[in-house]
C-alpha positions in Angstrom: 114.8 70.5 69.5 116.5 73.9 70.7 118.1 73.8 74.2 117.2 76.8 76.6 119.8 77.5 79.4 118.6 76.3 82.8 116.9 79.1 85.0 119.1 80.6 87.6 117.9 79.1 91.1 116.7 82.1 93.5 118.7 82.7 96.5 117.7 84.2 99.9 118.4 87.8 100.2 117.6 90.0 103.2 117.5 93.7 103.4 116.1 96.9 102.2 117.0 98.3 98.8 116.6 102.1 98.8 115.8 102.7 95.3 115.6 106.1 93.6 113.2 105.3 90.9 113.2 107.2 87.6 110.1 108.6 85.7 108.4 106.3 83.3 108.3 103.0 85.1 105.8 101.5 87.4 106.8 100.6 90.9 106.0 97.0 90.1 108.3 96.9 87.2 111.5 98.1 88.8 110.6 95.8 91.8 110.6 92.7 89.0 114.1 94.1 87.7 115.6 94.8 91.1 114.5 91.2 92.3 116.1 89.6 89.2 119.2 91.8 89.4 119.7 90.2 93.2 118.4 86.9 92.1 116.0 87.4 95.2 113.9 84.5 96.2 111.2 86.9 97.8 110.7 90.7 97.5 108.1 93.4 97.9 107.8 97.1 98.0 106.5 99.6 100.7 103.8 101.4 98.9 104.0 102.7 95.2 104.7 105.5 93.3 102.9 106.7 90.2 104.8 106.2 86.9 105.6 109.9 86.3 106.7 110.2 89.8 110.6 109.9 91.1 112.3 109.4 94.1 112.8 107.2 97.2 110.9 103.8 96.7 111.9 101.4 99.4 112.2 97.5 98.2 112.2 95.1 100.9 113.8 91.4 100.4 113.2 88.1 102.2 112.9 88.7 106.1 112.5 92.6 105.6 109.1 92.0 103.7 107.7 90.9 107.1 108.0 94.8 108.1 107.0 96.5 104.8 103.6 97.6 106.6 105.5 99.7 108.9 106.7 101.8 105.8 103.1 101.8 104.4 101.9 103.5 107.6 104.9 105.9 107.7 104.8 109.7 107.1 106.3 110.8 103.6 107.9 113.8 102.3 107.6 114.8 98.6 108.8 117.8 96.5 106.4 118.6 93.8 105.7 121.1 91.0 102.0 122.2 90.3 101.5 123.9 87.1 98.9 126.4 87.8 96.4 127.5 85.1 95.8 123.9 83.7 93.7 121.1 84.8 94.0 117.7 83.7 91.7 114.5 83.9 94.4 112.7 86.0 95.5 115.5 88.1 99.0 115.1 86.9 100.9 115.4 83.6 100.3 112.1 82.4 96.5 113.2 81.7 94.7 115.4 78.9 94.2 118.8 79.5 90.4 119.9 80.2 90.7 123.3 81.2 92.9 126.3 80.9 92.6 129.4 83.0 94.7 132.6 83.5 97.3 132.6 86.5 97.3 136.1 88.2 98.4 135.1 91.9 100.9 136.5 94.0 103.2 135.1 96.7 101.2 136.5 99.4 98.2 134.7 98.1 99.8 131.5 97.6 100.9 131.7 101.5 97.5 132.2 102.6 96.1 129.3 100.4 98.6 127.0 101.6 97.7 127.9 105.2 94.6 126.3 104.5 95.6 123.0 103.7 98.2 122.5 106.9 97.3 119.9 109.4 94.3 117.6 109.5 92.3 117.7 106.1 89.9 115.5 104.4 90.3 114.0 100.9 88.3 112.5 98.4 90.6 109.8 96.6 91.0 110.4 92.9 89.1 108.1 90.4 92.5 107.6 88.8 93.9 105.5 91.7 94.4 102.0 92.7 91.5 101.7 95.4 89.2 99.3 94.5 85.5 98.9 94.2 84.0 95.5 93.4 87.2 94.0 92.9 88.4 96.6 90.2 90.7 99.6 90.6 88.9 103.0 90.2 91.4 103.8 87.2 89.7 101.0 85.1 86.4 102.8 85.8 87.6 106.2 85.1 89.4 105.0 81.8 85.7 103.6 80.8 84.4 107.0 81.4 82.7 105.9 84.5 82.8 108.2 87.8 81.9 106.7 91.0 81.2 108.2 94.3 84.0 108.3 96.7 84.3 109.2 100.5 86.4 111.7 101.8 89.3 110.2 103.9 91.0 112.2 107.0 94.7 112.7 106.2 97.2 115.0 108.0 99.4 117.5 106.0 102.4 118.1 108.6 104.5 120.3 106.4 103.7 122.1 103.4 106.4 124.8 102.4 106.6 127.1 99.4 109.9 126.5 97.9 109.8 128.5 94.6 106.8 130.2 92.5 107.7 131.2 88.8 104.7 131.6 87.1 102.7 129.3 86.3 105.0 126.8 88.2 104.4 126.5 92.1 107.0 124.5 93.8 106.2 122.8 97.2 107.6 120.8 100.0 105.1 118.3 101.4 105.0 115.8 104.8 101.8 113.9 105.1 100.6 111.0 106.8 99.9 107.9 104.8 96.9 107.8 102.4 97.5 111.4 101.2 97.1 112.2 97.6 99.8 114.7 96.5 98.0 115.1 93.1 94.6 116.0 94.9 96.5 118.4 97.2 98.0 120.2 94.1 94.5 120.2 92.4 92.7 121.5 95.6 95.5 124.4 95.8 95.0 125.3 92.4 91.2 125.4 92.5 91.4 127.6 95.9 93.6 129.9 94.0 90.9 130.2 91.3 93.0 129.0 88.3 93.2 125.3 88.8 96.2 123.1 88.6 97.9 119.7 88.0 101.1 118.2 89.1 104.1 118.7 86.6 106.6 116.7 88.7 106.7 114.5 91.9 109.7 113.3 93.8 109.7 111.5 97.0 112.5 112.3 99.3 111.9 110.5 102.6 109.7 107.3 103.8 109.6 107.2 107.4 113.2 107.7 108.7 114.6 106.5 105.2 116.2 109.2 103.2 116.5 109.4 99.5 120.0 110.8 99.5 121.2 107.0 100.6 119.2 105.4 97.7 120.8 104.2 94.5 119.4 103.8 90.9 118.5 100.6 89.1 121.1 101.5 86.7 123.6 101.7 89.6 122.3 98.3 90.8 122.7 96.9 87.3 126.1 98.2 87.0 127.5 96.6 90.1 129.4 93.6 89.9 127.1 90.7 90.6 128.7 89.4 93.7 128.7 93.0 95.0 125.1 94.0 94.7 123.7 92.9 98.1 126.4 95.3 99.4 123.9 98.0 98.2 121.3 96.7 100.7 120.5 98.3 103.9 119.9 96.1 106.8 116.3 94.6 107.8 116.3 96.8 111.1 116.7 99.9 108.7 112.9 99.8 108.7 112.5 99.8 112.4 114.8 102.6 113.3 112.1 104.5 115.0 111.4 101.6 117.7 113.0 101.4 120.8 115.7 98.8 121.4 115.3 95.7 123.5 118.2 93.1 124.1 117.7 89.7 125.2 120.2 87.2 126.6 120.4 83.9 124.7 117.8 81.7 126.8 115.1 84.5 126.7 115.9 85.2 123.0 115.3 81.4 122.5 111.8 81.7 124.2 111.0 84.6 122.3 111.8 83.2 118.6 109.5 80.4 119.7 106.6 82.8 120.1 106.5 82.6 123.8 105.3 85.7 126.0 108.1 86.7 128.6 107.9 88.4 131.7 110.9 90.6 132.0 110.0 92.5 135.1 112.4 90.5 137.4 115.1 90.3 134.7 118.2 92.5 135.0 117.6 93.9 131.4 117.2 97.5 130.4 113.7 97.9 129.6 112.2 100.7 127.2 110.7 103.7 129.2 107.2 103.1 127.8 104.8 100.4 126.8 104.4 100.0 123.1 106.4 98.1 120.1 110.1 97.3 120.4 112.8 95.9 118.2 114.4 92.9 119.7 118.0 91.9 119.4 120.1 88.8 120.8 122.7 90.6 123.4 125.3 87.7 122.3 125.5 88.5 118.6 123.4 91.8 118.5 121.5 89.9 115.6 117.6 91.0 115.3 115.2 88.8 116.8 112.0 90.5 115.5 109.5 93.0 116.7 107.4 92.7 119.9 105.0 94.7 121.9 105.8 95.5 125.6 102.9 95.2 127.9 102.0 95.8 131.3 103.9 94.6 134.1 107.2 94.1 131.8 105.8 91.5 129.6 107.0 91.2 126.1 104.8 89.6 123.6 106.3 88.7 120.3 105.0 90.2 117.2 106.9 89.5 113.8 109.8 87.0 114.1 113.1 86.6 111.9 113.1 83.3 111.0 116.7 83.1 110.2 117.6 83.8 113.7 116.7 80.5 115.0 
């Protein structure tokens, strides 16, 4: 009987891999590969990128997975190329071209149209999306030729900048709120210009405070020596850079880690200037303890805790 080598035992790995995803791979595929390369016990991503899209995909490992939701809720920045004059059934380059129209627009017309999409807008999610209806993602209905009614959802386009226009390609930079579909935005801009359009390329450059220029590719991770790969991870608190810092002495840190609400009003501790979420550290070793909510009268309520800090 053939014998097989024993499976490697997964190990605790904690941190954030800022991955520069290449085109042609799903977010789940690259997560599985990165988890295997790091031999990590627990991993998750912070929102997906379409297979044709590239750029920043933060992957969370171990304790960092507790804070993945904060990146799901964060603003994102993209650079995208809209191919004007062609509509596809998916809104991007992966679909079939369903209509071709002449492109006769000026930069001035483009700037006027872009102004219509800045700020709060409503977007109807595309059929080719992972949103679910009756337990099935919308893209499964779309592939079966079924179109369902979808309600428009409010999103915010914080920045919409024209980077280049070389007919028929329109290059834009977009910073937007969570839930924004850049494919839909590209289609709507094309429609407003009277010629239609679809996304030719999409690259994510920022998620919250995390930047693409700090990212590594999956190939760079694989080419690194096995015992050096975890050095490529950003620390867990890289996900919490926007939160004010609160440091606790050892006894209060112990109580916080046991889930106790703590009154800090009479303690000699530098409190954040405003109420809200904070990232909490232990003063003695500057170790991250988790996140908490500063409430009225200087009360700190534990939120998500780092189990390895006990």
